[in-house]
C-alpha positions as CSV (number, residue, x, y, z in Angstrom):
1,M,1.6,3.9,27.5
2,D,2.9,0.8,25.8
3,V,3.5,0.6,22.0
4,S,0.4,-1.4,21.3
5,S,-1.8,1.2,23.0
6,E,0.0,4.0,21.3
7,K,-0.6,2.4,17.9
8,S,-4.3,1.8,18.7
9,E,-4.8,5.5,19.7
10,L,-2.9,6.7,16.6
11,R,-5.0,4.5,14.3
12,K,-8.2,6.0,15.8
13,L,-6.9,9.5,15.3
14,I,-5.8,9.0,11.7
15,R,-8.9,7.0,10.7
16,A,-11.1,9.9,11.9
17,K,-9.1,12.4,9.8
18,R,-9.4,10.1,6.7
19,R,-13.2,9.9,7.2
20,M,-13.4,13.7,7.1
21,L,-12.0,13.9,3.6
22,T,-14.5,14.8,0.8
23,E,-15.0,12.7,-2.3
24,E,-13.4,15.5,-4.3
25,E,-10.3,15.5,-2.0
26,R,-10.1,11.8,-2.3
27,A,-10.2,11.8,-6.1
28,A,-7.7,14.7,-6.4
29,S,-5.4,12.8,-4.0
30,A,-5.6,9.7,-6.1
31,R,-4.6,11.6,-9.3
32,L,-1.7,13.4,-7.5
33,I,-0.4,10.1,-6.1
34,A,-0.3,8.6,-9.5
35,L,1.8,11.5,-10.8
36,N,4.1,11.5,-7.7
37,L,4.7,7.7,-8.0
38,L,5.7,8.0,-11.6
39,E,8.4,10.5,-10.7
40,L,10.2,7.8,-8.7
41,E,12.9,5.9,-10.7
42,P,12.2,2.5,-9.0
43,V,8.6,2.8,-10.1
44,R,9.4,3.9,-13.7
45,S,11.9,1.1,-14.2
46,A,9.8,-1.7,-12.6
47,A,8.6,-4.7,-14.5
48,C,6.1,-5.7,-11.8
49,V,4.5,-3.6,-9.0
50,L,2.5,-5.0,-6.1
51,A,-0.5,-2.7,-5.5
52,Y,-3.6,-3.1,-3.3
53,M,-7.4,-2.8,-3.7
54,P,-8.4,0.1,-1.4
55,M,-10.7,-0.4,1.5
56,K,-13.2,2.3,2.4
57,Y,-11.5,5.5,3.3
58,E,-8.1,4.3,2.0
59,L,-6.3,6.2,-0.7
60,D,-7.5,4.9,-4.1
61,I,-4.3,3.6,-5.8
62,L,-6.1,2.4,-8.9
63,P,-5.5,5.5,-11.1
64,A,-1.8,4.9,-10.5
65,V,-2.2,1.2,-11.3
66,D,-3.9,2.2,-14.6
67,E,-1.0,4.4,-15.5
68,L,1.5,1.7,-14.6
69,K,-0.3,-0.8,-16.8
70,A,-0.5,1.7,-19.7
71,R,3.3,1.9,-19.5
72,G,3.6,-1.9,-19.7
73,I,4.3,-2.5,-16.0
74,K,2.5,-5.6,-14.5
75,A,0.3,-4.9,-11.5
76,A,0.0,-7.7,-8.9
77,F,-2.4,-7.7,-6.0
78,P,-2.4,-9.6,-2.7
79,L,-4.7,-12.4,-1.6
80,C,-4.9,-13.1,2.1
81,V,-4.3,-16.7,3.2
82,E,-4.4,-18.5,6.5
83,E,-2.1,-17.6,9.3
84,G,-1.7,-14.0,8.1
85,G,0.1,-14.7,4.9
86,L,-0.3,-13.1,1.4
87,R,-0.1,-14.8,-2.0
88,L,0.5,-12.5,-4.9
89,F,-1.4,-12.5,-8.3
90,V,-1.6,-10.6,-11.5
91,P,-5.3,-10.6,-12.4
92,A,-6.1,-11.9,-15.9
93,E,-8.5,-9.0,-16.6
94,E,-10.0,-5.8,-15.1
95,N,-12.8,-7.7,-13.4
96,G,-10.6,-10.6,-12.3
97,F,-11.4,-9.9,-8.6
98,K,-13.7,-11.4,-6.1
99,P,-14.6,-10.5,-2.5
100,G,-12.0,-11.8,-0.1
101,A,-10.8,-11.4,3.5
102,Y,-12.1,-8.4,5.3
103,G,-14.4,-7.5,2.4
104,I,-11.5,-6.4,0.2
105,L,-11.5,-7.4,-3.4
106,E,-8.8,-10.0,-4.1
107,P,-7.6,-11.5,-7.4
108,D,-9.5,-14.5,-8.6
109,E,-6.8,-17.1,-8.3
110,S,-8.5,-19.4,-10.8
111,T,-7.8,-17.0,-13.6
112,A,-4.8,-14.9,-12.3
113,E,-1.1,-15.5,-12.7
114,E,0.7,-16.2,-9.4
115,V,3.9,-14.2,-8.8
116,Y,6.3,-14.4,-5.9
117,P,8.1,-11.8,-3.7
118,E,11.2,-12.1,-5.9
119,D,9.2,-11.2,-9.0
120,I,8.1,-7.9,-7.5
121,D,10.2,-4.8,-8.1
122,V,8.1,-2.3,-6.0
123,I,5.5,-2.7,-3.4
124,L,2.9,0.1,-2.9
125,L,1.8,-0.3,0.7
126,P,-1.5,0.8,2.2
127,A,-1.1,2.3,5.6
128,V,-3.1,3.8,8.4
129,G,-0.2,6.2,9.1
130,F,3.5,6.8,8.4
131,D,6.3,9.1,9.4
132,R,9.3,10.8,7.6
133,H,11.6,8.1,8.9
134,G,10.0,5.2,6.9
135,N,7.9,3.8,9.8
136,R,4.5,2.6,8.7
137,L,1.5,2.0,10.8
138,G,-0.6,-0.8,9.2
139,Q,-4.1,-2.1,10.1
140,G,-2.5,-4.3,12.9
141,G,-2.6,-7.8,11.3
142,G,1.1,-7.9,10.3
143,Y,0.3,-9.2,6.8
144,Y,2.5,-6.8,5.0
145,D,5.3,-6.8,7.6
146,R,5.6,-10.6,7.1
147,L,5.7,-10.1,3.3
148,L,8.3,-7.3,3.6
149,K,10.6,-9.6,5.6
150,R,10.7,-11.9,2.5
151,S,11.2,-9.2,-0.1
152,S,14.2,-7.1,-1.1
153,C,12.2,-4.9,-3.5
154,Y,11.6,-1.1,-3.2
155,K,8.9,-0.4,-0.6
156,I,6.6,2.7,-0.8
157,A,4.0,3.6,1.7
158,V,1.2,5.7,0.1
159,G,-1.6,7.6,1.6
160,F,-3.3,11.0,2.2
161,D,-1.3,14.0,3.6
162,C,-3.3,13.7,6.9
163,Q,-1.8,10.3,7.5
164,L,1.7,11.7,7.8
165,V,2.6,12.0,11.5
166,D,5.6,13.1,13.5
167,R,6.3,9.6,14.9
168,V,4.9,6.2,14.3
169,P,5.4,3.9,17.4
170,T,7.3,0.8,16.3
171,E,8.0,-2.7,17.5
172,E,10.7,-5.2,16.4
173,T,8.4,-6.8,13.9
174,D,7.6,-3.5,12.1
175,M,9.3,-3.2,8.8
176,Q,10.4,0.2,7.4
177,V,9.7,1.5,3.9
178,D,12.1,3.1,1.4
179,A,9.8,6.0,0.5
180,V,6.6,7.6,1.7
181,V,4.4,9.2,-1.0
182,T,1.4,11.5,-0.3
183,P,-0.5,13.8,-2.7
184,N,1.8,16.7,-1.9
185,E,5.1,15.1,-1.0
186,A,7.5,12.3,-1.9
187,I,9.8,11.4,0.9
188,V,12.6,9.3,-0.5
189,L,14.7,7.6,2.3
190,R,16.7,5.1,0.2
């Protein structure tokens, strides 16, 4: 089986596992992720963290974002642009989002402050799956891999425990992360 087919099969398997989680398990996981992230020095010392707005069945990172903002850390969010790129914005207010690409809420660029990869200290990355070696399986569009190539900040993949697998198949374009954080584990690689 080629790498692309392996990735496709693994995505199906993990997505099915995520759909089986109850609302209570999702909420508890979101709270535990917030605690686990704040244990990491790169997160505690960050001035600006890139987060994401969760899609259906993705881990809700917003409780962690609320805690970061309460500690005076800026939270930026991505906005999808043509040709698979991302622009980064710090929303001006809690409701400073509008529906964007793929039905995901994105910052309203008319009221948000644009920031750049060099302004970001930590990226909290959504993932379909990840392994203990820092390999991340994304949605397949390559948006974050292109961003990661332009950024030297600390990169953390976050997700549910069921998303942690033995091995994520990789290609040359796939970028590794520095840490993987689940509700029950923080795997620090760098």
